PADOLUM-630393 format. One record per residue (C-alpha): residue number from 0; residue in three letters; chain; x, z, y. Coordinates in nm, 4 decimals. Each point is the difference from the previous one (the first is absolute). Layout:
<nodes>
NODE, doba, semi, ropa, east, up, north
NODE, NUM, Ala, A, X, Z, Y
...
</nodes>
This chain:
<nodes>
NODE, doba, semi, ropa, east, up, north
NODE, 0, Met, A, -2.4425, -1.0774, 1.4396
NODE, 1, Phe, A, 0.0704, 0.0584, -0.3678
NODE, 2, Asp, A, -0.0425, 0.3088, -0.2176
NODE, 3, Ile, A, 0.3144, -0.0607, -0.2049
NODE, 4, Ser, A, 0.3218, -0.1824, 0.0846
NODE, 5, Ile, A, 0.2266, -0.0900, -0.2914
NODE, 6, Leu, A, 0.3633, -0.0762, 0.0873
NODE, 7, Val, A, 0.1954, -0.2191, -0.2430
NODE, 8, Pro, A, 0.3626, -0.0854, 0.0918
NODE, 9, Val, A, 0.1293, -0.3066, -0.1865
NODE, 10, Phe, A, 0.3270, -0.1872, -0.0366
NODE, 11, Asn, A, 0.0581, -0.2785, -0.2555
NODE, 12, Glu, A, -0.2873, 0.1192, -0.2190
NODE, 13, Glu, A, -0.1333, -0.3292, -0.1376
NODE, 14, Lys, A, 0.0296, 0.1237, -0.3618
NODE, 15, Phe, A, -0.2165, 0.3080, 0.0534
NODE, 16, Leu, A, -0.2626, -0.1092, 0.2535
NODE, 17, Glu, A, -0.2518, -0.1498, -0.2419
NODE, 18, Asn, A, -0.0112, 0.3070, -0.2235
NODE, 19, Phe, A, -0.0337, 0.2224, 0.3074
NODE, 20, Phe, A, -0.2781, -0.2234, 0.1311
NODE, 21, Asp, A, -0.1868, 0.0273, -0.3327
NODE, 22, Ser, A, 0.0130, 0.3802, 0.0102
NODE, 23, Leu, A, -0.1282, -0.0066, 0.3596
NODE, 24, Leu, A, -0.3012, -0.2106, -0.0946
NODE, 25, Lys, A, -0.0974, 0.2506, -0.2698
NODE, 26, Gln, A, -0.0261, 0.2810, 0.2549
NODE, 27, Ser, A, -0.3387, 0.1605, 0.0564
NODE, 28, Thr, A, 0.0056, 0.1075, 0.3653
NODE, 29, Glu, A, -0.3713, 0.0649, 0.0640
NODE, 30, Glu, A, -0.1016, -0.0740, 0.3603
NODE, 31, Tyr, A, 0.3350, 0.0656, 0.1664
NODE, 32, Leu, A, 0.1255, -0.2527, 0.2535
NODE, 33, Ile, A, 0.3558, -0.0763, -0.1077
NODE, 34, Glu, A, 0.2878, -0.1922, 0.1530
NODE, 35, Ile, A, 0.2992, -0.0868, -0.2159
NODE, 36, Ile, A, 0.3085, -0.0698, 0.2081
NODE, 37, Phe, A, 0.2901, -0.1798, -0.1688
NODE, 38, Ile, A, 0.3240, 0.0310, 0.1995
NODE, 39, Asp, A, 0.2532, -0.2603, -0.1088
NODE, 40, Gly, A, 0.3693, 0.0647, 0.0566
NODE, 41, Asn, A, 0.0890, -0.3681, 0.0475
NODE, 42, Ser, A, -0.0259, -0.0940, -0.3698
NODE, 43, Gln, A, 0.2036, -0.2967, -0.1229
NODE, 44, Asp, A, -0.2178, -0.0852, -0.3014
NODE, 45, Leu, A, -0.3691, -0.0962, -0.0331
NODE, 46, Thr, A, -0.1308, 0.3401, 0.1110
NODE, 47, Met, A, -0.1590, -0.1234, 0.3232
NODE, 48, Glu, A, -0.1677, -0.2981, -0.1677
NODE, 49, Lys, A, -0.1475, 0.2258, -0.2677
NODE, 50, Leu, A, -0.1122, 0.2552, 0.2583
NODE, 51, Lys, A, -0.1960, -0.2687, 0.1859
NODE, 52, Lys, A, -0.1766, -0.0984, -0.3231
NODE, 53, Ile, A, -0.0754, 0.3665, -0.0743
NODE, 54, Lys, A, -0.1462, 0.0367, 0.3487
NODE, 55, Glu, A, -0.2371, -0.2903, -0.0627
NODE, 56, Lys, A, -0.1090, 0.1324, -0.3405
NODE, 57, Ile, A, -0.0589, 0.3585, 0.1127
NODE, 58, Asn, A, -0.1872, -0.1074, 0.3125
NODE, 59, Ser, A, -0.2319, -0.2057, -0.2225
NODE, 60, Lys, A, -0.0580, 0.2782, -0.2562
NODE, 61, Lys, A, 0.0044, 0.3246, 0.2000
NODE, 62, Asp, A, -0.2382, 0.0010, 0.2967
NODE, 63, Leu, A, 0.1142, 0.3399, 0.1280
NODE, 64, Trp, A, 0.3722, -0.0778, -0.0262
NODE, 65, Glu, A, 0.2281, -0.1755, 0.2445
NODE, 66, Ile, A, 0.3529, -0.1215, -0.0725
NODE, 67, Lys, A, 0.2682, -0.0096, 0.2683
NODE, 68, Ile, A, 0.3498, -0.1439, -0.0417
NODE, 69, Leu, A, 0.2759, 0.1156, 0.2341
NODE, 70, Thr, A, 0.3680, -0.0918, 0.0216
NODE, 71, Asn, A, 0.2713, 0.2594, 0.0507
NODE, 72, Lys, A, 0.3352, -0.1537, 0.0929
NODE, 73, Lys, A, 0.1730, 0.3371, -0.0369
NODE, 74, Lys, A, -0.0690, -0.0187, -0.3763
NODE, 75, Leu, A, 0.0278, 0.3785, -0.0532
NODE, 76, Ile, A, -0.2892, 0.1741, -0.1762
NODE, 77, Ala, A, -0.0357, 0.2736, 0.2627
NODE, 78, Ser, A, -0.0276, -0.2515, 0.2848
NODE, 79, Ser, A, -0.2488, -0.2081, -0.2018
NODE, 80, Leu, A, -0.2187, 0.3047, -0.0564
NODE, 81, Asn, A, 0.0156, 0.0937, 0.3677
NODE, 82, Leu, A, -0.0978, -0.3531, 0.0986
NODE, 83, Gly, A, -0.2906, 0.0140, -0.2425
NODE, 84, Leu, A, -0.1056, 0.3405, 0.1298
NODE, 85, Lys, A, 0.0091, -0.1235, 0.3593
NODE, 86, Glu, A, -0.2177, -0.3018, -0.0823
NODE, 87, Ser, A, -0.2470, 0.1978, -0.2143
NODE, 88, Ser, A, -0.3160, 0.1819, 0.1055
NODE, 89, Gly, A, -0.1118, 0.1973, -0.3056
NODE, 90, Thr, A, -0.0709, 0.3722, 0.0009
NODE, 91, Tyr, A, 0.1727, 0.0268, -0.3379
NODE, 92, Ile, A, 0.3361, -0.1657, -0.0689
NODE, 93, Leu, A, 0.1192, -0.0961, -0.3479
NODE, 94, Arg, A, 0.3321, -0.1454, -0.0988
NODE, 95, Leu, A, 0.0174, -0.2281, -0.3027
NODE, 96, Asp, A, 0.2824, -0.1902, -0.1675
NODE, 97, Val, A, -0.0322, -0.3400, -0.1672
NODE, 98, His, A, 0.2226, 0.1278, -0.2820
NODE, 99, Ser, A, -0.3027, 0.1978, -0.1125
NODE, 100, Glu, A, -0.3255, -0.0248, -0.1894
NODE, 101, Leu, A, -0.2908, 0.2158, 0.1154
NODE, 102, Ser, A, -0.2517, 0.1793, -0.2172
NODE, 103, Asn, A, -0.3435, -0.1527, 0.0695
NODE, 104, Ser, A, -0.1169, 0.2827, 0.2259
NODE, 105, Tyr, A, 0.3385, 0.0855, 0.1526
NODE, 106, Ile, A, -0.0861, -0.0676, 0.3645
NODE, 107, Ile, A, -0.3328, 0.1864, -0.0007
NODE, 108, Asp, A, 0.1469, 0.2889, -0.2026
NODE, 109, Val, A, 0.2936, 0.0476, 0.2383
NODE, 110, Ile, A, -0.2211, -0.0206, 0.3079
NODE, 111, Thr, A, -0.2451, 0.2506, -0.1482
NODE, 112, Leu, A, 0.2874, 0.2364, -0.0792
NODE, 113, Leu, A, 0.1273, -0.0327, 0.3561
NODE, 114, Lys, A, -0.3436, 0.0479, 0.1619
NODE, 115, Glu, A, -0.0670, 0.3147, -0.2037
NODE, 116, Asn, A, 0.3425, 0.1529, 0.0675
NODE, 117, Ser, A, 0.1178, -0.1343, 0.3369
NODE, 118, Ser, A, -0.0106, 0.3433, 0.1661
NODE, 119, Asn, A, 0.2648, 0.1311, -0.2404
NODE, 120, Tyr, A, 0.1932, -0.3099, -0.1048
NODE, 121, Cys, A, 0.1799, -0.2604, 0.2118
NODE, 122, Asn, A, 0.0579, -0.2429, -0.2880
NODE, 123, Val, A, -0.1763, -0.0478, -0.3329
NODE, 124, Gly, A, 0.0389, -0.2297, -0.2961
NODE, 125, Gly, A, 0.0043, -0.0394, -0.3724
NODE, 126, Lys, A, 0.2447, -0.0131, -0.2854
NODE, 127, Thr, A, 0.2432, -0.2923, 0.0090
NODE, 128, Ile, A, 0.0565, -0.1371, -0.3494
NODE, 129, Ala, A, 0.2959, -0.2315, -0.0585
NODE, 130, Lys, A, -0.1148, -0.3019, -0.2029
NODE, 131, Gly, A, 0.2197, -0.2736, -0.1399
NODE, 132, Tyr, A, -0.0806, -0.3704, -0.0164
NODE, 133, Asp, A, 0.2951, -0.1194, -0.2109
NODE, 134, Gln, A, 0.2539, 0.1566, -0.2372
NODE, 135, Asn, A, 0.2377, 0.1427, 0.2609
NODE, 136, Ser, A, -0.2680, 0.1228, 0.2398
NODE, 137, Arg, A, -0.1838, 0.1760, -0.2850
NODE, 138, Ile, A, 0.3201, 0.1834, -0.0919
NODE, 139, Phe, A, 0.0631, 0.0891, 0.3661
NODE, 140, Ala, A, -0.3614, 0.1156, 0.0399
NODE, 141, Lys, A, 0.0297, 0.2496, -0.2859
NODE, 142, Ala, A, 0.3177, 0.1455, 0.1480
NODE, 143, Leu, A, -0.1573, 0.0318, 0.3450
NODE, 144, Ser, A, -0.2995, 0.1817, -0.1477
NODE, 145, Ser, A, 0.2145, 0.2828, -0.1396
NODE, 146, Lys, A, 0.0723, 0.3013, 0.2169
NODE, 147, Trp, A, 0.3193, 0.0550, -0.2005
NODE, 148, Val, A, 0.1602, -0.3192, 0.1295
NODE, 149, Leu, A, 0.0048, 0.0830, 0.3692
NODE, 150, Gly, A, -0.2714, 0.2632, 0.0381
NODE, 151, Gly, A, -0.1706, 0.1298, 0.3092
NODE, 152, Ala, A, -0.2652, -0.2629, 0.0730
NODE, 153, Gln, A, -0.3159, 0.1683, -0.1292
NODE, 154, Phe, A, -0.2187, -0.2923, 0.1027
NODE, 155, Arg, A, 0.1612, -0.1944, -0.2859
NODE, 156, Tyr, A, -0.0639, 0.2423, -0.2864
NODE, 157, Ser, A, -0.2268, 0.2943, 0.0878
NODE, 158, Asn, A, -0.3401, 0.0113, -0.1715
NODE, 159, Lys, A, -0.1408, 0.2716, 0.2266
NODE, 160, Leu, A, -0.1622, -0.0042, 0.3422
NODE, 161, Val, A, 0.3001, 0.1221, 0.1924
NODE, 162, Glu, A, 0.1592, 0.0290, 0.3427
NODE, 163, Val, A, 0.3130, -0.2165, 0.0156
NODE, 164, Asp, A, 0.2818, -0.0501, 0.2500
NODE, 165, Thr, A, -0.0539, -0.3767, 0.0072
NODE, 166, Leu, A, -0.1888, -0.2767, -0.1782
NODE, 167, Phe, A, -0.0341, -0.3756, -0.0019
NODE, 168, Pro, A, -0.1737, -0.2019, 0.1359
NODE, 169, Gly, A, -0.2251, 0.2432, 0.1967
NODE, 170, Ala, A, -0.3109, 0.0284, 0.2204
NODE, 171, Trp, A, -0.0257, 0.1605, 0.3433
NODE, 172, Leu, A, -0.2282, 0.0679, 0.2930
NODE, 173, Arg, A, 0.0921, -0.2272, 0.2885
NODE, 174, Glu, A, 0.0203, 0.3005, 0.2310
NODE, 175, Asp, A, 0.2610, 0.1661, -0.2239
NODE, 176, Leu, A, 0.2183, -0.3125, -0.0083
NODE, 177, Asn, A, -0.0338, -0.0353, 0.3765
NODE, 178, Ala, A, 0.1019, 0.3635, 0.0435
NODE, 179, Val, A, 0.3425, -0.0798, -0.1529
NODE, 180, Lys, A, 0.0200, -0.3523, 0.1507
NODE, 181, Gly, A, -0.0042, -0.1694, -0.3388
NODE, 182, Trp, A, 0.3011, -0.0830, -0.2123
NODE, 183, Asn, A, 0.3563, 0.0609, 0.1181
NODE, 184, Glu, A, 0.1713, -0.3376, 0.0277
NODE, 185, Glu, A, 0.3456, 0.1548, -0.0294
NODE, 186, Trp, A, -0.0701, 0.0298, -0.3733
NODE, 187, Val, A, 0.0673, -0.3207, -0.1941
NODE, 188, Val, A, -0.0995, 0.1698, -0.3268
NODE, 189, Asn, A, -0.1775, 0.3292, -0.0764
NODE, 190, Glu, A, -0.2298, -0.0461, 0.2992
NODE, 191, Asp, A, -0.2929, 0.1494, -0.1956
NODE, 192, Thr, A, 0.1728, 0.3333, -0.0690
NODE, 193, Glu, A, 0.1244, 0.0213, 0.3588
NODE, 194, Leu, A, -0.3523, -0.0643, 0.1305
NODE, 195, Asn, A, -0.1509, 0.2633, -0.2280
NODE, 196, Ser, A, 0.2525, 0.2594, 0.1146
NODE, 197, Arg, A, -0.0898, -0.0600, 0.3658
NODE, 198, Leu, A, -0.3713, -0.0031, -0.0773
NODE, 199, Lys, A, 0.0167, 0.3403, -0.1671
NODE, 200, Asn, A, 0.2066, 0.1458, 0.2848
NODE, 201, Val, A, -0.2261, -0.1328, 0.2768
NODE, 202, Thr, A, -0.3483, 0.0258, -0.1515
NODE, 203, Lys, A, 0.0671, 0.3224, -0.1958
NODE, 204, Lys, A, -0.1793, -0.1599, -0.2935
NODE, 205, Asn, A, 0.1142, -0.0705, -0.3548
NODE, 206, Ile, A, -0.0051, -0.3031, -0.2317
NODE, 207, Leu, A, -0.2419, -0.0256, -0.2939
NODE, 208, Met, A, 0.0339, -0.2032, -0.3200
NODE, 209, Asn, A, -0.2920, -0.0538, -0.2395
NODE, 210, Pro, A, 0.1186, -0.1406, -0.3379
NODE, 211, Gln, A, -0.3516, -0.1206, -0.0793
NODE, 212, Ile, A, 0.0648, -0.2706, 0.2607
NODE, 213, Thr, A, 0.2614, -0.2412, -0.1323
NODE, 214, Ile, A, 0.2000, -0.2957, 0.1216
NODE, 215, Asn, A, 0.2362, -0.2015, -0.2183
NODE, 216, Tyr, A, 0.3331, -0.0905, 0.1570
NODE, 217, Phe, A, 0.2192, -0.2860, -0.1247
NODE, 218, Pro, A, 0.3725, 0.0901, 0.0041
NODE, 219, Arg, A, 0.2967, -0.2346, 0.0233
NODE, 220, Asn, A, 0.0839, -0.2026, -0.3104
NODE, 221, Lys, A, 0.3754, -0.0514, 0.0468
NODE, 222, Tyr, A, 0.2710, 0.2619, -0.0444
NODE, 223, Asn, A, 0.1871, -0.1118, 0.3127
NODE, 224, Asp, A, -0.3141, 0.0352, 0.2106
NODE, 225, Leu, A, -0.0712, 0.3438, -0.1473
NODE, 226, Ile, A, 0.3547, 0.1171, 0.0753
NODE, 227, Val, A, -0.0157, -0.1192, 0.3623
NODE, 228, Gln, A, -0.3474, 0.1510, 0.0437
NODE, 229, Tyr, A, 0.1008, 0.3469, -0.1163
NODE, 230, Phe, A, 0.3278, -0.0013, 0.1901
NODE, 231, Arg, A, -0.2018, -0.0653, 0.3156
NODE, 232, Tyr, A, -0.2538, 0.2676, -0.0949
NODE, 233, Gly, A, 0.2751, 0.2592, -0.0379
NODE, 234, Tyr, A, 0.1750, -0.1114, 0.3173
NODE, 235, Trp, A, -0.3037, 0.0130, 0.2313
NODE, 236, Arg, A, -0.1337, 0.3129, -0.1675
NODE, 237, Met, A, 0.2973, 0.1865, 0.1462
NODE, 238, Lys, A, -0.0966, -0.1158, 0.3490
NODE, 239, Thr, A, -0.3451, 0.1472, -0.0624
NODE, 240, Ala, A, 0.1493, 0.3214, -0.1390
NODE, 241, Asn, A, 0.2067, 0.0429, 0.3152
NODE, 242, Ala, A, -0.2955, -0.0669, 0.2286
NODE, 243, His, A, -0.2509, 0.2118, -0.1953
NODE, 244, Lys, A, 0.1423, 0.2949, -0.1916
NODE, 245, Asn, A, -0.3260, 0.0697, -0.1814
NODE, 246, Ser, A, 0.0011, -0.3488, -0.1561
NODE, 247, Ile, A, 0.2872, 0.0833, -0.2360
NODE, 248, Arg, A, -0.0810, 0.0508, -0.3702
NODE, 249, Met, A, 0.1577, 0.1363, -0.3166
NODE, 250, Ser, A, 0.1178, -0.3485, -0.0976
NODE, 251, His, A, 0.2225, -0.0006, 0.3073
NODE, 252, Leu, A, 0.2197, 0.2562, -0.1711
NODE, 253, Leu, A, 0.1316, -0.2920, -0.2092
NODE, 254, Pro, A, 0.2221, -0.1532, 0.2725
NODE, 255, Leu, A, 0.1053, 0.3504, 0.1071
NODE, 256, Gly, A, 0.0967, 0.0784, -0.3600
NODE, 257, Thr, A, 0.1829, -0.3333, -0.0215
NODE, 258, Leu, A, 0.1973, 0.0885, 0.3106
NODE, 259, Phe, A, 0.1031, 0.3301, -0.1600
NODE, 260, Tyr, A, 0.0841, -0.1855, -0.3227
NODE, 261, Leu, A, 0.2313, -0.2398, 0.1865
NODE, 262, Phe, A, 0.1693, 0.2983, 0.1619
NODE, 263, Leu, A, 0.0548, 0.1529, -0.3454
NODE, 264, Ile, A, 0.1541, -0.3251, -0.1244
NODE, 265, Ile, A, 0.2548, 0.0078, 0.2821
NODE, 266, Val, A, 0.0845, 0.3678, -0.0567
NODE, 267, Ile, A, 0.0313, -0.0355, -0.3794
NODE, 268, Gly, A, 0.2050, -0.3190, 0.0412
NODE, 269, Leu, A, 0.2471, 0.1845, 0.2185
NODE, 270, Ile, A, 0.0299, 0.2820, -0.2547
NODE, 271, Asp, A, 0.0163, -0.1814, -0.3351
NODE, 272, Phe, A, -0.0481, -0.3713, -0.0755
NODE, 273, Lys, A, -0.0853, 0.0607, -0.3683
NODE, 274, Leu, A, -0.2619, 0.2535, 0.1034
NODE, 275, Leu, A, -0.1423, -0.2595, 0.2391
NODE, 276, Leu, A, -0.0337, -0.2531, -0.2823
NODE, 277, Leu, A, -0.1766, 0.2615, -0.2156
NODE, 278, Phe, A, -0.2323, 0.0842, 0.2903
NODE, 279, Leu, A, -0.0873, -0.3669, 0.0578
NODE, 280, Met, A, -0.0580, -0.0651, -0.3707
NODE, 281, Thr, A, -0.2263, 0.3034, -0.0245
NODE, 282, Thr, A, -0.1982, -0.1254, 0.3000
NODE, 283, Ile, A, -0.0431, -0.3447, -0.1557
NODE, 284, Ile, A, -0.1105, 0.1479, -0.3326
NODE, 285, Val, A, -0.2519, 0.2393, 0.1587
NODE, 286, Tyr, A, -0.1472, -0.2680, 0.2300
NODE, 287, Ser, A, -0.0181, -0.2515, -0.2868
NODE, 288, Phe, A, -0.1799, 0.2553, -0.2171
NODE, 289, Tyr, A, -0.2464, 0.0706, 0.2843
NODE, 290, Leu, A, -0.0639, -0.3734, 0.0469
NODE, 291, Phe, A, -0.0565, -0.0589, -0.3705
NODE, 292, Ile, A, -0.2399, 0.2934, -0.0478
NODE, 293, Leu, A, -0.1923, -0.0846, 0.3175
NODE, 294, Ser, A, -0.0284, -0.3679, -0.0962
NODE, 295, Ile, A, -0.1290, 0.0903, -0.3463
NODE, 296, Ala, A, -0.2600, 0.2276, 0.1614
NODE, 297, Ile, A, -0.1106, -0.2637, 0.2522
NODE, 298, Tyr, A, 0.0019, -0.3152, -0.2086
NODE, 299, Lys, A, -0.0603, 0.1178, -0.3579
NODE, 300, Asn, A, 0.1264, -0.3418, -0.1021
NODE, 301, Leu, A, 0.3599, -0.0597, -0.1052
NODE, 302, Lys, A, -0.0126, -0.3614, 0.1184
NODE, 303, Glu, A, -0.0731, 0.1176, 0.3547
NODE, 304, Thr, A, 0.2177, 0.3123, -0.0083
NODE, 305, Phe, A, 0.3309, -0.1621, 0.0924
NODE, 306, Lys, A, -0.1505, -0.2070, 0.2801
NODE, 307, Gly, A, -0.1743, 0.3187, 0.1051
NODE, 308, Ile, A, 0.3365, 0.1757, 0.0261
NODE, 309, Leu, A, 0.1240, -0.2790, 0.2287
NODE, 310, Ser, A, -0.3117, 0.0260, 0.2160
NODE, 311, Ile, A, 0.0391, 0.3770, 0.0413
NODE, 312, Val, A, 0.3645, -0.0450, 0.0988
NODE, 313, Ala, A, -0.1027, -0.2802, 0.2419
NODE, 314, Ile, A, -0.2386, 0.2427, 0.1695
NODE, 315, Gln, A, 0.1986, 0.3245, -0.0014
NODE, 316, Leu, A, 0.3571, -0.0988, 0.0812
NODE, 317, Pro, A, -0.0778, -0.2369, 0.2918
NODE, 318, Trp, A, -0.2378, 0.2609, 0.1448
NODE, 319, Ile, A, 0.2747, 0.2645, -0.0142
NODE, 320, Ala, A, 0.2587, -0.2446, 0.1401
NODE, 321, Gly, A, -0.2382, -0.0957, 0.2815
NODE, 322, Ser, A, -0.0588, 0.3667, 0.0785
NODE, 323, Leu, A, 0.3741, 0.0658, 0.0183
NODE, 324, Arg, A, 0.0413, -0.2965, 0.2347
NODE, 325, Gly, A, -0.2887, 0.1443, 0.1998
NODE, 326, Tyr, A, 0.1971, 0.3251, 0.0365
NODE, 327, Leu, A, 0.2779, -0.2011, 0.1664
NODE, 328, Asp, A, -0.2197, -0.2031, 0.2345
NODE, 329, Phe, A, -0.2775, 0.2464, 0.0873
NODE, 330, Gly, A, 0.1725, 0.3328, -0.0576
NODE, 331, Phe, A, -0.0336, 0.2703, -0.2621
NODE, 332, Pro, A, -0.3572, 0.1429, 0.0093
NODE, 333, Ile, A, 0.1111, 0.3632, 0.0001
NODE, 334, Lys, A, -0.3265, 0.1256, 0.1533
NODE, 335, Gly, A, -0.1942, -0.1823, -0.2682
NODE, 336, Tyr, A, 0.2032, 0.1484, -0.2843
NODE, 337, Tyr, A, -0.0247, 0.3446, 0.1568
NODE, 338, Phe, A, -0.3786, -0.0443, 0.0210
NODE, 339, Leu, A, -0.0102, -0.1112, -0.3656
NODE, 340, Ile, A, 0.2080, 0.2961, -0.1204
NODE, 341, Glu, A, -0.2207, 0.2416, 0.1950
NODE, 342, Lys, A, -0.3069, -0.1589, -0.1575
NODE, 343, Met, A, 0.1493, 0.0306, -0.3500
NODE, 344, Ile, A, 0.0782, 0.3690, 0.0565
NODE, 345, Arg, A, -0.3547, 0.0654, 0.1265
NODE, 346, Asn, A, -0.1439, -0.1700, -0.3077
NODE, 347, Leu, A, 0.2206, 0.2090, -0.2300
NODE, 348, Lys, A, -0.1189, 0.3156, 0.1723
NODE, 349, Gly, A, -0.3612, -0.1166, -0.0237
NODE, 350, Ile, A, -0.0485, 0.0073, 0.3766
</nodes>
C-alpha cells in the first residue's frame, strides 16, 4: 500500500525521458511511500528500453519508491490513465507528463496542498510554465504563455492563488477519482478538462491552483505538429462543451464569432462584390496589426517577432478551425454559450 501513486502515460518519449528522470530524482518526498506507474501506449522507439533502465536506477537510489511499467494497447491517454489508476494503490493520485520538468519540491508541495484543502477541492496543482528547448519551441513557449493568444487557461499565466475551471497535470484523492470512475475514454484529447468538469459536478468541490508551485512544460518544436495539436484541441473541446455547459470559456466566443463572420462574408458577397473585397482587406489589415503588436509585446525582439507571428497564427487558426469542425461532428453547444452569456451578464451586474 502506497501513500502516493504517480501516473505517467508515455508514447514514443525517448527524447524526453532522461530529463524527466533527472527532475524526479531531485524530488524531496520526505517519508512518503511512492509508486510511479509508467503506462506505455505501445511505443515504437526506445521508450521501453529507457524505462527499464530508469526503473533500475530509481530502485537503487530511492528506497521508498517503486517503479511499475504497464502496457496499454489502446494507446489513448484516458485509457492509459485508467489502467494506471486501476493498478495503483495510493491514497493520493498525481498525474505527470514526461514533457515536463518539475520544481525540486513539486510532488511534496502538491500533496501538501491537496491534504490541506481536500474537503473543498477535488483537484489541485501549480502553474504550468511553457519552456522551450530549441529555437522553435522557445518561440512557441512564449506564445503559449500569453493570455492574449488564446486566453482562458489561468493555470498558464495567473500569479495568484485562484480557483480555476481546469489545470494540468493535477492531483486528486483516490476516492474522488473513483466517484467519477476515472477518465472518460470517449475523449481522445481534452480528457483532463472533461474529467475536471465531472469531478466538480459530482463532488461539489472546486479546483485550486497555487502559482508558487511550478512545473515546466516542453511544447512541440515543429509548426506542423503545433497546427495539428491545436486543431485537435479545438475539435475535442467542443465535445466537452456539449457534454458540460459550465466548461465553456470566453475564448470559445472566437469560433462563434468566426461563424458569424463567415455568414457576413456570404451576405456581403451576395450584395456587392467590391464591398466584399473591402471587407476582406479590412479584416486582413486589422488581424495583421493585432498580430504585429502582440508579437512585439511578447517577444520584444525583432528577430523573433515574425516567427512569433507565425506561431500565434499556428495556434489560433487551427484551434478555431478545429472548433468549427467540432460544431459539425458534436453539435453546437447552445447550452454552453447560453450559460456563458448568463455568466457575463451576472458579472456585469456585479452579482
